[in-house]
C-alpha positions as a printed Julia matrix, in Angstrom:
143×3 Matrix{Float64}:
  -1.49  -19.04   -1.96
   0.02  -16.58    0.52
  -1.78  -15.12    3.47
   0.19  -11.85    3.51
   0.13   -8.7     1.45
   1.61   -5.22    1.59
  -0.38   -2.03    1.72
   1.04    1.47    1.56
  -1.08    4.43    2.55
   0.34    6.88    0.04
   1.47   10.5     0.63
  -1.79   12.01   -0.64
  -3.9    10.08    1.88
  -1.41   10.78    4.69
  -1.51   14.51    3.87
  -5.32   14.47    3.95
  -5.26   12.71    7.33
  -7.04    9.55    6.09
  -4.71    7.11    7.88
  -7.2     6.22   10.63
 -10.16    5.78    8.28
  -8.17    3.59    5.9
  -6.79    1.42    8.7
 -10.33    1.01   10.05
 -11.53   -0.21    6.64
  -8.62   -2.66    6.49
  -9.21   -4.14    9.95
 -12.99   -4.22    9.5
 -12.36   -6.37    6.4
 -10.63   -8.95    8.61
  -6.98   -8.12    7.94
  -4.52   -8.37   10.83
  -1.71   -5.82   10.92
   1.61   -7.64   11.29
   3.78   -4.56   10.76
   3.17   -0.83   10.42
   5.41    2.21   10.3
   5.43    5.74    8.99
   8.34    6.54    6.71
   9.38    8.88    3.95
  10.82    7.22    0.88
  13.81    8.73   -0.84
  13.73    8.9    -4.62
  16.19    5.99   -4.7
  14.08    3.88   -2.35
  10.87    4.65   -4.23
  12.64    3.93   -7.51
  13.81    0.58   -6.2
  10.39   -0.32   -4.9
   8.73    0.49   -8.23
  11.61   -0.93  -10.33
   9.11   -3.23  -12.07
   7.59   -0.12  -13.71
  10.9     1.45  -14.83
  10.66    2.59  -18.43
   6.88    3.04  -18.33
   5.54    6.54  -18.99
   4.29    7.03  -15.42
   7.43    5.78  -13.63
   9.17    9.13  -12.96
   5.94   10.76  -11.8
   5.2     7.79   -9.52
   8.67    7.92   -7.94
   8.39   11.69   -7.41
   4.94   11.31   -5.86
   5.9     8.45   -3.55
   8.9    10.41   -2.27
   6.94   13.66   -1.86
   5.85   13.06    1.72
   5.42   10.43    4.41
   3.68    7.15    3.69
   2.5     4.28    5.9
   3.47    0.74    4.82
   1.54   -2.11    6.45
   2.23   -5.83    6.34
  -1.2    -7.46    6.43
  -2.32  -11.0     7.07
  -5.53  -12.8     6.12
  -6.5   -15.9     4.16
  -6.38  -15.02    0.44
  -4.76  -11.71    1.4
  -3.66  -10.41   -2.01
  -6.96  -11.04   -3.8
  -9.13   -9.84   -0.92
  -7.06   -6.7    -0.47
  -7.21   -5.84   -4.18
 -11.01   -6.07   -3.94
 -11.02   -3.86   -0.84
  -8.94   -1.09   -2.41
 -10.72   -1.03   -5.78
  -9.55   -0.08   -9.26
  -6.39    2.01   -9.64
  -8.49    4.8   -11.15
 -10.87    5.91   -8.37
 -13.41    7.0   -10.99
 -13.68    3.32  -12.01
 -13.51    1.89   -8.47
 -16.54    0.18   -6.93
 -18.54    2.07   -4.3
 -17.24    1.56   -0.78
 -13.69    0.68   -1.84
 -10.79    2.57   -0.31
  -9.89    4.29   -3.56
 -13.48    5.31   -4.27
 -13.69    6.83   -0.78
 -10.25    8.41   -0.36
  -8.44    8.77   -3.71
  -8.65   11.88   -5.86
  -7.11   10.74   -9.15
  -5.34    7.98  -11.01
  -1.98    9.42   -9.93
  -3.0    10.14   -6.34
  -4.93    6.98   -5.57
  -4.45    6.81   -1.77
  -3.17    3.26   -1.39
  -0.9     0.6    -2.83
  -1.65   -3.11   -2.7
   0.52   -6.01   -3.82
  -0.64   -7.53   -7.11
   0.57  -11.1    -6.55
   1.72  -13.42   -3.78
   5.27  -13.3    -5.16
   5.34   -9.49   -5.21
   3.77   -9.34   -1.74
   6.74  -11.23   -0.28
   9.24   -8.98   -2.09
   7.39   -5.79   -1.16
   6.96   -6.7     2.51
  10.7    -7.42    2.71
  11.37   -3.92    1.31
   9.89   -2.37    4.46
  10.0    -5.03    7.2
  12.57   -7.54    8.39
  11.56  -11.11    9.25
  12.23  -10.31   12.92
   9.94   -7.27   12.83
   7.11   -9.37   11.41
   7.58  -12.15   13.96
   7.31   -9.57   16.71
   4.29   -7.81   15.15
   6.47   -4.77   14.68
   4.79   -1.42   15.0
   6.45    1.98   15.32
């Protein structure tokens, strides 16, 4: 079991200025931020990140959305990080998310659901490496 996961505050939540509120929820839940940066994904970068979904009906829309504006990736650390973070963010569809979860509070739709969270320990390692180098994480990299 890994103790790291990746979160991405998505362009819709950045545009609505929810960065601070979302980070507060994350840290209040006991996660430590090991890396954080604001970036804007290109279509190629977003496509590479979501490669696992290529060929699915929502892939092109997801890539377009994730490259539509700035996002904030965070490398997070906590015991049982992936499972605990998935509970914190709630169901992908905010209408089905539990009360108090990040998506219930800040997402507006299935397509614009405010935040990404790794779905497995294996994917967490791959996803973190997409945004942060090993050196950045060792130095608690923040920009």
